[in-house]
All heavy atoms as TSV, in Angstrom:
chain	resi	resn	atom	element	x	y	z
A	1	MET	N	N	15.528	6.900	-5.949
A	1	MET	CA	C	15.067	5.547	-5.799
A	1	MET	C	C	13.575	5.455	-6.293
A	1	MET	O	O	12.837	6.395	-6.186
A	1	MET	CB	C	15.077	5.115	-4.342
A	1	MET	CG	C	16.491	4.936	-3.804
A	1	MET	SD	S	16.548	4.436	-2.056
A	1	MET	CE	C	15.597	2.977	-1.955
A	2	THR	N	N	13.246	4.301	-6.814
A	2	THR	CA	C	11.841	4.117	-7.241
A	2	THR	C	C	10.975	3.686	-6.065
A	2	THR	O	O	11.477	3.330	-5.054
A	2	THR	CB	C	11.767	3.010	-8.350
A	2	THR	OG1	O	12.177	1.774	-7.758
A	2	THR	CG2	C	12.767	3.324	-9.481
A	3	LEU	N	N	9.680	3.732	-6.311
A	3	LEU	CA	C	8.715	3.232	-5.361
A	3	LEU	C	C	9.032	1.743	-5.006
A	3	LEU	O	O	9.108	1.418	-3.824
A	3	LEU	CB	C	7.293	3.308	-5.938
A	3	LEU	CG	C	6.163	2.663	-5.188
A	3	LEU	CD1	C	6.038	3.244	-3.760
A	3	LEU	CD2	C	4.850	2.772	-5.907
A	4	GLU	N	N	9.418	0.995	-5.957
A	4	GLU	CA	C	9.712	-0.461	-5.727
A	4	GLU	C	C	11.003	-0.536	-4.882
A	4	GLU	O	O	11.068	-1.333	-4.012
A	4	GLU	CB	C	9.909	-1.159	-7.070
A	4	GLU	CG	C	10.174	-2.675	-6.907
A	4	GLU	CD	C	10.332	-3.317	-8.202
A	4	GLU	OE1	O	10.532	-2.669	-9.237
A	4	GLU	OE2	O	10.221	-4.617	-8.202
A	5	ASP	N	N	11.965	0.261	-5.146
A	5	ASP	CA	C	13.212	0.289	-4.378
A	5	ASP	C	C	12.938	0.542	-2.852
A	5	ASP	O	O	13.426	-0.180	-2.040
A	5	ASP	CB	C	14.228	1.391	-4.842
A	5	ASP	CG	C	14.764	1.057	-6.230
A	5	ASP	OD1	O	14.825	-0.118	-6.622
A	5	ASP	OD2	O	15.200	2.026	-6.855
A	6	TYR	N	N	12.120	1.535	-2.582
A	6	TYR	CA	C	11.761	1.856	-1.174
A	6	TYR	C	C	10.981	0.632	-0.615
A	6	TYR	O	O	11.266	0.262	0.534
A	6	TYR	CB	C	10.859	3.034	-1.129
A	6	TYR	CG	C	11.625	4.371	-1.215
A	6	TYR	CD1	C	11.600	5.167	-2.365
A	6	TYR	CD2	C	12.400	4.812	-0.081
A	6	TYR	CE1	C	12.290	6.381	-2.423
A	6	TYR	CE2	C	13.149	6.000	-0.207
A	6	TYR	CZ	C	13.048	6.777	-1.319
A	6	TYR	OH	O	13.749	7.946	-1.444
A	7	ARG	N	N	10.056	0.070	-1.329
A	7	ARG	CA	C	9.282	-1.080	-0.879
A	7	ARG	C	C	10.235	-2.229	-0.496
A	7	ARG	O	O	10.077	-2.874	0.571
A	7	ARG	CB	C	8.261	-1.454	-1.884
A	7	ARG	CG	C	7.404	-2.693	-1.510
A	7	ARG	CD	C	6.320	-2.964	-2.482
A	7	ARG	NE	N	6.855	-3.267	-3.838
A	7	ARG	CZ	C	7.344	-4.372	-4.208
A	7	ARG	NH1	N	7.637	-5.435	-3.352
A	7	ARG	NH2	N	7.751	-4.628	-5.495
A	8	LEU	N	N	11.139	-2.519	-1.432
A	8	LEU	CA	C	12.032	-3.670	-1.257
A	8	LEU	C	C	13.038	-3.433	-0.145
A	8	LEU	O	O	13.454	-4.338	0.590
A	8	LEU	CB	C	12.768	-4.026	-2.548
A	8	LEU	CG	C	11.854	-4.498	-3.615
A	8	LEU	CD1	C	12.593	-4.692	-4.927
A	8	LEU	CD2	C	11.157	-5.841	-3.216
A	9	GLN	N	N	13.389	-2.167	0.108
A	9	GLN	CA	C	14.269	-1.814	1.231
A	9	GLN	C	C	13.652	-2.262	2.586
A	9	GLN	O	O	14.437	-2.637	3.471
A	9	GLN	CB	C	14.499	-0.325	1.236
A	9	GLN	CG	C	15.613	0.134	2.152
A	9	GLN	CD	C	15.928	1.629	2.010
A	9	GLN	OE1	O	15.102	2.397	1.518
A	9	GLN	NE2	N	17.084	1.991	2.427
A	10	LEU	N	N	12.320	-2.234	2.651
A	10	LEU	CA	C	11.630	-2.680	3.887
A	10	LEU	C	C	11.420	-4.234	3.777
A	10	LEU	O	O	10.960	-4.812	4.782
A	10	LEU	CB	C	10.327	-2.008	4.047
A	10	LEU	CG	C	10.401	-0.501	4.440
A	10	LEU	CD1	C	9.070	0.186	4.275
A	10	LEU	CD2	C	10.876	-0.458	5.926
A	11	GLY	N	N	11.647	-4.856	2.666
A	11	GLY	CA	C	11.393	-6.264	2.559
A	11	GLY	C	C	9.965	-6.567	2.373
A	11	GLY	O	O	9.491	-7.637	2.674
A	12	TRP	N	N	9.164	-5.588	1.889
A	12	TRP	CA	C	7.756	-5.700	1.757
A	12	TRP	C	C	7.383	-6.166	0.319
A	12	TRP	O	O	7.937	-5.750	-0.615
A	12	TRP	CB	C	7.026	-4.359	2.006
A	12	TRP	CG	C	6.960	-3.927	3.384
A	12	TRP	CD1	C	7.449	-4.594	4.482
A	12	TRP	CD2	C	6.376	-2.699	3.843
A	12	TRP	NE1	N	7.225	-3.814	5.585
A	12	TRP	CE2	C	6.585	-2.649	5.260
A	12	TRP	CE3	C	5.859	-1.591	3.197
A	12	TRP	CZ2	C	6.185	-1.560	6.017
A	12	TRP	CZ3	C	5.408	-0.559	3.977
A	12	TRP	CH2	C	5.602	-0.561	5.392
A	13	SER	N	N	6.313	-6.942	0.287
A	13	SER	CA	C	5.667	-7.341	-0.953
A	13	SER	C	C	4.707	-6.214	-1.315
A	13	SER	O	O	4.471	-5.278	-0.512
A	13	SER	CB	C	4.897	-8.581	-0.794
A	13	SER	OG	O	3.812	-8.418	0.157
A	14	VAL	N	N	4.191	-6.311	-2.522
A	14	VAL	CA	C	3.175	-5.292	-2.929
A	14	VAL	C	C	1.951	-5.412	-2.026
A	14	VAL	O	O	1.375	-4.360	-1.531
A	14	VAL	CB	C	2.790	-5.506	-4.343
A	14	VAL	CG1	C	1.554	-4.637	-4.743
A	14	VAL	CG2	C	3.894	-5.178	-5.311
A	15	ALA	N	N	1.629	-6.602	-1.605
A	15	ALA	CA	C	0.540	-6.805	-0.749
A	15	ALA	C	C	0.688	-6.198	0.568
A	15	ALA	O	O	-0.256	-5.573	1.271
A	15	ALA	CB	C	0.220	-8.347	-0.574
A	16	GLU	N	N	1.940	-6.241	1.165
A	16	GLU	CA	C	2.204	-5.628	2.470
A	16	GLU	C	C	2.177	-4.135	2.332
A	16	GLU	O	O	1.617	-3.463	3.306
A	16	GLU	CB	C	3.581	-6.099	2.951
A	16	GLU	CG	C	4.007	-5.572	4.339
A	16	GLU	CD	C	3.015	-5.959	5.452
A	16	GLU	OE1	O	2.300	-6.998	5.323
A	16	GLU	OE2	O	2.942	-5.302	6.463
A	17	LEU	N	N	2.711	-3.515	1.356
A	17	LEU	CA	C	2.636	-2.115	1.133
A	17	LEU	C	C	1.145	-1.663	1.063
A	17	LEU	O	O	0.715	-0.681	1.631
A	17	LEU	CB	C	3.402	-1.534	-0.079
A	17	LEU	CG	C	3.299	-0.139	-0.306
A	17	LEU	CD1	C	3.658	0.720	0.888
A	17	LEU	CD2	C	4.175	0.259	-1.545
A	18	SER	N	N	0.332	-2.567	0.404
A	18	SER	CA	C	-1.058	-2.209	0.323
A	18	SER	C	C	-1.751	-2.222	1.692
A	18	SER	O	O	-2.463	-1.291	1.999
A	18	SER	CB	C	-1.743	-3.341	-0.554
A	18	SER	OG	O	-3.129	-3.191	-0.594
A	19	ARG	N	N	-1.433	-3.254	2.508
A	19	ARG	CA	C	-1.971	-3.286	3.925
A	19	ARG	C	C	-1.474	-2.061	4.737
A	19	ARG	O	O	-2.316	-1.532	5.433
A	19	ARG	CB	C	-1.485	-4.643	4.581
A	19	ARG	CG	C	-2.336	-5.832	4.201
A	19	ARG	CD	C	-1.943	-6.989	5.109
A	19	ARG	NE	N	-0.658	-7.500	4.843
A	19	ARG	CZ	C	-0.365	-8.360	3.880
A	19	ARG	NH1	N	-1.245	-8.713	3.031
A	19	ARG	NH2	N	0.863	-8.781	3.735
A	20	GLN	N	N	-0.222	-1.738	4.619
A	20	GLN	CA	C	0.317	-0.615	5.379
A	20	GLN	C	C	-0.180	0.722	4.991
A	20	GLN	O	O	-0.314	1.627	5.802
A	20	GLN	CB	C	1.819	-0.665	5.351
A	20	GLN	CG	C	2.465	-1.889	5.986
A	20	GLN	CD	C	2.345	-1.939	7.505
A	20	GLN	OE1	O	2.177	-0.936	8.184
A	20	GLN	NE2	N	2.337	-3.173	8.000
A	21	SER	N	N	-0.520	0.884	3.683
A	21	SER	CA	C	-0.854	2.175	3.140
A	21	SER	C	C	-2.394	2.366	2.982
A	21	SER	O	O	-2.871	3.529	2.889
A	21	SER	CB	C	-0.170	2.440	1.798
A	21	SER	OG	O	-0.590	1.526	0.875
A	22	GLY	N	N	-3.111	1.273	2.797
A	22	GLY	CA	C	-4.482	1.349	2.449
A	22	GLY	C	C	-4.787	1.586	0.984
A	22	GLY	O	O	-5.854	1.811	0.563
A	23	VAL	N	N	-3.669	1.560	0.135
A	23	VAL	CA	C	-3.813	1.687	-1.241
A	23	VAL	C	C	-3.857	0.212	-1.856
A	23	VAL	O	O	-3.122	-0.599	-1.537
A	23	VAL	CB	C	-2.564	2.424	-1.835
A	23	VAL	CG1	C	-2.581	2.497	-3.329
A	23	VAL	CG2	C	-2.514	3.818	-1.284
A	24	SER	N	N	-4.723	0.110	-2.848
A	24	SER	CA	C	-4.917	-1.252	-3.404
A	24	SER	C	C	-3.607	-1.802	-4.059
A	24	SER	O	O	-2.810	-1.033	-4.644
A	24	SER	CB	C	-6.014	-1.290	-4.480
A	24	SER	OG	O	-5.562	-0.693	-5.684
A	25	ALA	N	N	-3.455	-3.108	-3.894
A	25	ALA	CA	C	-2.269	-3.709	-4.554
A	25	ALA	C	C	-2.196	-3.497	-6.047
A	25	ALA	O	O	-1.134	-3.333	-6.615
A	25	ALA	CB	C	-2.257	-5.247	-4.269
A	26	GLN	N	N	-3.301	-3.458	-6.742
A	26	GLN	CA	C	-3.339	-3.229	-8.198
A	26	GLN	C	C	-2.859	-1.822	-8.503
A	26	GLN	O	O	-2.122	-1.687	-9.511
A	26	GLN	CB	C	-4.855	-3.379	-8.648
A	26	GLN	CG	C	-5.355	-4.754	-8.566
A	26	GLN	CD	C	-6.052	-5.092	-7.192
A	26	GLN	OE1	O	-5.985	-4.310	-6.202
A	26	GLN	NE2	N	-6.569	-6.300	-7.071
A	27	THR	N	N	-3.238	-0.894	-7.668
A	27	THR	CA	C	-2.733	0.499	-7.895
A	27	THR	C	C	-1.210	0.641	-7.705
A	27	THR	O	O	-0.545	1.170	-8.528
A	27	THR	CB	C	-3.462	1.476	-6.999
A	27	THR	OG1	O	-4.886	1.499	-7.313
A	27	THR	CG2	C	-2.932	2.864	-7.200
A	28	ILE	N	N	-0.720	-0.056	-6.714
A	28	ILE	CA	C	0.715	-0.108	-6.421
A	28	ILE	C	C	1.446	-0.733	-7.550
A	28	ILE	O	O	2.491	-0.224	-8.078
A	28	ILE	CB	C	1.014	-0.794	-5.016
A	28	ILE	CG1	C	0.408	0.067	-3.926
A	28	ILE	CG2	C	2.530	-0.958	-4.834
A	28	ILE	CD1	C	0.359	-0.618	-2.535
A	29	ALA	N	N	0.976	-1.952	-7.995
A	29	ALA	CA	C	1.621	-2.668	-9.049
A	29	ALA	C	C	1.622	-1.815	-10.381
A	29	ALA	O	O	2.652	-1.784	-11.106
A	29	ALA	CB	C	0.922	-3.979	-9.290
A	30	ARG	N	N	0.525	-1.161	-10.659
A	30	ARG	CA	C	0.417	-0.313	-11.816
A	30	ARG	C	C	1.473	0.877	-11.767
A	30	ARG	O	O	2.149	1.154	-12.668
A	30	ARG	CB	C	-0.965	0.277	-11.953
A	30	ARG	CG	C	-1.186	1.107	-13.280
A	30	ARG	CD	C	-2.560	1.582	-13.506
A	30	ARG	NE	N	-2.861	2.662	-12.454
A	30	ARG	CZ	C	-3.860	2.564	-11.540
A	30	ARG	NH1	N	-4.595	1.546	-11.525
A	30	ARG	NH2	N	-4.012	3.542	-10.696
A	31	ALA	N	N	1.524	1.427	-10.574
A	31	ALA	CA	C	2.473	2.589	-10.376
A	31	ALA	C	C	3.998	2.090	-10.545
A	31	ALA	O	O	4.738	2.738	-11.177
A	31	ALA	CB	C	2.345	3.158	-8.992
A	32	GLU	N	N	4.259	0.882	-10.136
A	32	GLU	CA	C	5.535	0.354	-10.223
A	32	GLU	C	C	5.930	0.047	-11.652
A	32	GLU	O	O	7.099	0.024	-12.032
A	32	GLU	CB	C	5.780	-0.763	-9.286
A	32	GLU	CG	C	5.875	-0.447	-7.847
A	32	GLU	CD	C	6.272	-1.574	-6.955
A	32	GLU	OE1	O	6.276	-2.759	-7.411
A	32	GLU	OE2	O	6.359	-1.378	-5.759
A	33	ARG	N	N	4.843	-0.246	-12.442
A	33	ARG	CA	C	5.117	-0.555	-13.911
A	33	ARG	C	C	5.142	0.661	-14.783
A	33	ARG	O	O	5.269	0.600	-15.978
A	33	ARG	CB	C	4.027	-1.530	-14.370
A	33	ARG	CG	C	4.089	-2.893	-13.877
A	33	ARG	CD	C	3.112	-3.842	-14.645
A	33	ARG	NE	N	1.741	-3.307	-14.778
A	33	ARG	CZ	C	0.732	-3.555	-13.882
A	33	ARG	NH1	N	0.939	-4.309	-12.841
A	33	ARG	NH2	N	-0.448	-2.953	-14.099
A	34	GLY	N	N	4.960	1.867	-14.154
A	34	GLY	CA	C	5.003	3.095	-14.908
A	34	GLY	C	C	3.667	3.760	-15.271
A	34	GLY	O	O	3.582	4.721	-15.916
A	35	GLY	N	N	2.604	3.139	-14.623
A	35	GLY	CA	C	1.264	3.719	-14.873
A	35	GLY	C	C	1.121	4.934	-13.895
A	35	GLY	O	O	1.773	5.163	-12.938
A	36	SER	N	N	0.130	5.827	-14.208
A	36	SER	CA	C	-0.023	7.037	-13.394
A	36	SER	C	C	-0.846	6.806	-12.187
A	36	SER	O	O	-1.677	5.820	-12.114
A	36	SER	CB	C	-0.668	8.073	-14.296
A	36	SER	OG	O	-2.014	7.713	-14.679
A	37	VAL	N	N	-0.573	7.586	-11.175
A	37	VAL	CA	C	-1.407	7.578	-9.994
A	37	VAL	C	C	-1.699	9.043	-9.591
A	37	VAL	O	O	-0.964	9.933	-9.961
A	37	VAL	CB	C	-0.590	6.870	-8.764
A	37	VAL	CG1	C	-0.417	5.423	-9.042
A	37	VAL	CG2	C	0.697	7.543	-8.461
A	38	ARG	N	N	-2.722	9.186	-8.854
A	38	ARG	CA	C	-3.137	10.583	-8.405
A	38	ARG	C	C	-2.174	11.021	-7.317
A	38	ARG	O	O	-1.572	10.188	-6.583
A	38	ARG	CB	C	-4.541	10.601	-7.957
A	38	ARG	CG	C	-5.544	10.193	-9.059
A	38	ARG	CD	C	-6.778	11.035	-8.900
A	38	ARG	NE	N	-7.708	10.723	-9.964
A	38	ARG	CZ	C	-7.836	11.436	-11.062
A	38	ARG	NH1	N	-7.071	12.485	-11.266
A	38	ARG	NH2	N	-8.764	11.089	-11.945
A	39	THR	N	N	-2.060	12.307	-7.156
A	39	THR	CA	C	-1.166	12.943	-6.127
A	39	THR	C	C	-1.386	12.367	-4.827
A	39	THR	O	O	-0.496	12.030	-4.045
A	39	THR	CB	C	-1.323	14.434	-6.207
A	39	THR	OG1	O	-1.065	14.876	-7.519
A	39	THR	CG2	C	-0.290	15.072	-5.252
A	40	HIS	N	N	-2.692	12.307	-4.368
A	40	HIS	CA	C	-2.976	11.899	-2.985
A	40	HIS	C	C	-2.591	10.415	-2.729
A	40	HIS	O	O	-2.197	10.077	-1.699
A	40	HIS	CB	C	-4.464	12.156	-2.636
A	40	HIS	CG	C	-5.420	11.318	-3.222
A	40	HIS	ND1	N	-5.917	11.435	-4.473
A	40	HIS	CD2	C	-6.118	10.192	-2.833
A	40	HIS	CE1	C	-6.764	10.487	-4.778
A	40	HIS	NE2	N	-6.870	9.740	-3.784
A	41	ILE	N	N	-2.698	9.617	-3.731
A	41	ILE	CA	C	-2.283	8.211	-3.631
A	41	ILE	C	C	-0.767	8.131	-3.533
A	41	ILE	O	O	-0.208	7.450	-2.698
A	41	ILE	CB	C	-2.771	7.374	-4.838
A	41	ILE	CG1	C	-4.308	7.332	-4.940
A	41	ILE	CG2	C	-2.117	5.989	-4.829
A	41	ILE	CD1	C	-4.883	6.597	-3.767
A	42	ALA	N	N	-0.044	8.870	-4.372
A	42	ALA	CA	C	1.403	8.887	-4.269
A	42	ALA	C	C	1.868	9.379	-2.919
A	42	ALA	O	O	2.812	8.858	-2.289
A	42	ALA	CB	C	1.995	9.759	-5.401
A	43	ALA	N	N	1.238	10.396	-2.315
A	43	ALA	CA	C	1.545	10.965	-0.965
A	43	ALA	C	C	1.259	9.941	0.019
A	43	ALA	O	O	2.078	9.854	1.025
A	43	ALA	CB	C	0.779	12.207	-0.818
A	44	THR	N	N	0.194	9.233	-0.066
A	44	THR	CA	C	-0.102	8.142	0.913
A	44	THR	C	C	0.905	7.100	0.904
A	44	THR	O	O	1.447	6.622	1.990
A	44	THR	CB	C	-1.523	7.553	0.610
A	44	THR	OG1	O	-2.520	8.600	0.719
A	44	THR	CG2	C	-1.841	6.435	1.543
A	45	LEU	N	N	1.430	6.656	-0.300
A	45	LEU	CA	C	2.469	5.651	-0.324
A	45	LEU	C	C	3.792	6.180	0.295
A	45	LEU	O	O	4.407	5.407	1.081
A	45	LEU	CB	C	2.665	5.260	-1.738
A	45	LEU	CG	C	1.558	4.509	-2.442
A	45	LEU	CD1	C	1.756	4.352	-3.937
A	45	LEU	CD2	C	1.369	3.097	-1.749
A	46	ALA	N	N	4.131	7.375	-0.032
A	46	ALA	CA	C	5.360	7.986	0.507
A	46	ALA	C	C	5.283	8.043	2.031
A	46	ALA	O	O	6.280	7.760	2.735
A	46	ALA	CB	C	5.577	9.348	-0.111
A	47	ARG	N	N	4.130	8.429	2.519
A	47	ARG	CA	C	3.979	8.621	3.948
A	47	ARG	C	C	4.081	7.153	4.664
A	47	ARG	O	O	4.783	7.103	5.695
A	47	ARG	CB	C	2.613	9.183	4.362
A	47	ARG	CG	C	2.390	9.715	5.689
A	47	ARG	CD	C	1.174	10.628	5.866
A	47	ARG	NE	N	0.022	10.283	5.022
A	47	ARG	CZ	C	-0.359	11.024	3.912
A	47	ARG	NH1	N	0.366	12.024	3.533
A	47	ARG	NH2	N	-1.389	10.618	3.191
A	48	ALA	N	N	3.478	6.182	4.086
A	48	ALA	CA	C	3.605	4.800	4.724
A	48	ALA	C	C	4.989	4.315	4.703
A	48	ALA	O	O	5.437	3.729	5.680
A	48	ALA	CB	C	2.645	3.875	3.982
A	49	LEU	N	N	5.612	4.468	3.664
A	49	LEU	CA	C	7.107	3.992	3.498
A	49	LEU	C	C	7.960	4.841	4.499
A	49	LEU	O	O	8.803	4.253	5.125
A	49	LEU	CB	C	7.532	4.109	2.069
A	49	LEU	CG	C	6.915	3.151	1.066
A	49	LEU	CD1	C	7.135	3.521	-0.341
A	49	LEU	CD2	C	7.392	1.727	1.358
A	50	GLY	N	N	7.767	6.121	4.417
A	50	GLY	CA	C	8.552	6.982	5.265
A	50	GLY	C	C	8.476	6.701	6.790
A	50	GLY	O	O	9.407	6.663	7.519
A	51	GLU	N	N	7.238	6.425	7.229
A	51	GLU	CA	C	7.013	6.079	8.622
A	51	GLU	C	C	7.752	4.827	9.020
A	51	GLU	O	O	8.325	4.770	10.130
A	51	GLU	CB	C	5.527	5.840	8.863
A	51	GLU	CG	C	4.642	7.139	8.896
A	51	GLU	CD	C	3.172	6.833	8.994
A	51	GLU	OE1	O	2.752	5.684	9.250
A	51	GLU	OE2	O	2.434	7.736	8.904
A	52	HIS	N	N	7.798	3.810	8.202
A	52	HIS	CA	C	8.452	2.576	8.494
A	52	HIS	C	C	10.063	2.687	8.256
A	52	HIS	O	O	10.723	1.880	8.890
A	52	HIS	CB	C	7.864	1.476	7.758
A	52	HIS	CG	C	6.486	1.123	8.348
A	52	HIS	ND1	N	5.315	1.750	7.881
A	52	HIS	CD2	C	6.142	0.232	9.267
A	52	HIS	CE1	C	4.312	1.308	8.539
A	52	HIS	NE2	N	4.710	0.393	9.408
A	53	LEU	N	N	10.463	3.553	7.443
A	53	LEU	CA	C	11.806	3.772	7.200
A	53	LEU	C	C	12.477	4.737	8.203
A	53	LEU	O	O	13.696	4.895	8.270
A	53	LEU	CB	C	12.166	4.205	5.823
A	53	LEU	CG	C	11.970	3.084	4.732
A	53	LEU	CD1	C	12.075	3.703	3.368
A	53	LEU	CD2	C	13.021	2.041	4.810
A	54	GLY	N	N	11.643	5.496	8.905
A	54	GLY	CA	C	12.060	6.427	9.908
A	54	GLY	C	C	12.633	7.675	9.298
A	54	GLY	O	O	13.524	8.310	9.862
A	55	LYS	N	N	12.074	8.070	8.188
A	55	LYS	CA	C	12.523	9.315	7.497
A	55	LYS	C	C	11.347	9.886	6.701
A	55	LYS	O	O	10.445	9.187	6.397
A	55	LYS	CB	C	13.785	9.146	6.644
A	55	LYS	CG	C	13.618	8.120	5.494
A	55	LYS	CD	C	14.928	7.907	4.771
A	55	LYS	CE	C	14.790	6.946	3.609
A	55	LYS	NZ	N	16.082	6.851	2.990
A	56	THR	N	N	11.527	11.225	6.386
A	56	THR	CA	C	10.453	11.870	5.539
A	56	THR	C	C	10.691	11.534	4.045
A	56	THR	O	O	11.828	11.743	3.563
A	56	THR	CB	C	10.466	13.329	5.818
A	56	THR	OG1	O	10.231	13.587	7.178
A	56	THR	CG2	C	9.492	14.010	4.972
A	57	ILE	N	N	9.680	11.025	3.489
A	57	ILE	CA	C	9.667	10.770	2.031
A	57	ILE	C	C	8.496	11.422	1.400
A	57	ILE	O	O	7.362	11.372	1.970
A	57	ILE	CB	C	9.635	9.211	1.746
A	57	ILE	CG1	C	10.816	8.484	2.307
A	57	ILE	CG2	C	9.531	8.922	0.199
A	57	ILE	CD1	C	10.731	6.892	2.256
A	58	THR	N	N	8.700	12.063	0.256
A	58	THR	CA	C	7.558	12.567	-0.435
A	58	THR	C	C	7.455	11.891	-1.727
A	58	THR	O	O	8.401	11.167	-2.170
A	58	THR	CB	C	7.677	14.125	-0.667
A	58	THR	OG1	O	8.677	14.366	-1.725
A	58	THR	CG2	C	8.051	14.902	0.560
A	59	TYR	N	N	6.268	11.927	-2.421
A	59	TYR	CA	C	6.185	11.346	-3.701
A	59	TYR	C	C	7.172	11.794	-4.688
A	59	TYR	O	O	7.499	11.088	-5.672
A	59	TYR	CB	C	4.748	11.413	-4.280
A	59	TYR	CG	C	4.299	12.816	-4.756
A	59	TYR	CD1	C	4.630	13.188	-6.007
A	59	TYR	CD2	C	3.578	13.631	-3.857
A	59	TYR	CE1	C	4.154	14.432	-6.463
A	59	TYR	CE2	C	3.205	14.918	-4.261
A	59	TYR	CZ	C	3.484	15.288	-5.637
A	59	TYR	OH	O	3.124	16.508	-6.011
A	60	ARG	N	N	7.682	12.983	-4.542
A	60	ARG	CA	C	8.662	13.525	-5.416
A	60	ARG	C	C	10.005	12.769	-5.304
A	60	ARG	O	O	10.928	12.871	-6.171
A	60	ARG	CB	C	8.860	14.979	-5.263
A	60	ARG	CG	C	7.736	15.851	-5.653
A	60	ARG	CD	C	8.017	17.363	-5.509
A	60	ARG	NE	N	6.859	18.136	-5.944
A	60	ARG	CZ	C	5.920	18.625	-5.172
A	60	ARG	NH1	N	5.955	18.387	-3.877
A	60	ARG	NH2	N	4.963	19.311	-5.683
A	61	ASP	N	N	10.155	12.027	-4.234
A	61	ASP	CA	C	11.382	11.215	-4.087
A	61	ASP	C	C	11.314	9.907	-4.872
A	61	ASP	O	O	12.438	9.216	-5.050
A	61	ASP	CB	C	11.582	10.894	-2.604
A	61	ASP	CG	C	11.883	12.043	-1.707
A	61	ASP	OD1	O	12.635	12.970	-2.145
A	61	ASP	OD2	O	11.362	12.130	-0.569
A	62	PHE	N	N	10.243	9.622	-5.484
A	62	PHE	CA	C	10.082	8.367	-6.261
A	62	PHE	C	C	10.541	8.591	-7.666
A	62	PHE	O	O	9.820	9.273	-8.421
A	62	PHE	CB	C	8.666	7.841	-6.226
A	62	PHE	CG	C	8.112	7.425	-4.911
A	62	PHE	CD1	C	6.825	7.748	-4.492
A	62	PHE	CD2	C	8.911	6.766	-3.988
A	62	PHE	CE1	C	6.316	7.407	-3.279
A	62	PHE	CE2	C	8.369	6.351	-2.689
A	62	PHE	CZ	C	7.086	6.717	-2.372
A	63	ASP	N	N	11.659	8.106	-8.028
A	63	ASP	CA	C	12.133	8.230	-9.446
A	63	ASP	C	C	11.232	7.487	-10.410
A	63	ASP	O	O	10.771	6.356	-10.094
A	63	ASP	CB	C	13.508	7.612	-9.575
A	63	ASP	CG	C	14.543	8.376	-8.847
A	63	ASP	OD1	O	14.475	9.560	-8.529
A	63	ASP	OD2	O	15.685	7.745	-8.470
A	64	GLY	N	N	10.782	8.194	-11.447
A	64	GLY	CA	C	10.031	7.549	-12.470
A	64	GLY	C	C	8.506	7.419	-12.215
A	64	GLY	O	O	7.797	6.898	-12.990
A	65	LEU	N	N	8.034	7.862	-11.046
A	65	LEU	CA	C	6.648	7.735	-10.721
A	65	LEU	C	C	5.872	8.816	-11.512
A	65	LEU	O	O	6.209	10.010	-11.477
A	65	LEU	CB	C	6.360	7.958	-9.179
A	65	LEU	CG	C	4.942	7.648	-8.745
A	65	LEU	CD1	C	4.647	6.234	-8.918
A	65	LEU	CD2	C	4.896	8.077	-7.297
A	66	VAL	N	N	4.857	8.335	-12.155
A	66	VAL	CA	C	3.956	9.284	-12.975
A	66	VAL	C	C	2.728	9.705	-12.111
A	66	VAL	O	O	1.904	8.943	-11.828
A	66	VAL	CB	C	3.459	8.529	-14.300
A	66	VAL	CG1	C	2.639	9.580	-15.115
A	66	VAL	CG2	C	4.617	8.026	-15.061
A	67	VAL	N	N	2.832	11.019	-11.735
A	67	VAL	CA	C	1.750	11.498	-10.858
A	67	VAL	C	C	0.904	12.491	-11.669
A	67	VAL	O	O	1.463	13.390	-12.350
A	67	VAL	CB	C	2.423	12.194	-9.607
A	67	VAL	CG1	C	1.342	12.808	-8.727
A	67	VAL	CG2	C	3.321	11.219	-8.843
A	68	VAL	N	N	-0.410	12.336	-11.494
A	68	VAL	CA	C	-1.309	13.261	-12.223
A	68	VAL	C	C	-2.330	13.933	-11.285
A	68	VAL	O	O	-2.526	13.447	-10.164
A	68	VAL	CB	C	-2.114	12.493	-13.297
A	68	VAL	CG1	C	-1.285	12.002	-14.392
A	68	VAL	CG2	C	-2.909	11.403	-12.702
């Protein structure tokens, strides 16, 4: 699943994921469009989504995410 798939599974907008994770909406939108993100940002997004989905997610679970 992509980052966007996980976000939409929760019914969240990019802005809501930003609020829940502390990562800027611009960074999230860029990541969803295929732009690169740093490892710690990807891990932060995975942690925020996983907490609300009730399961462990790592950034490696995001299909197509470019992590540098």
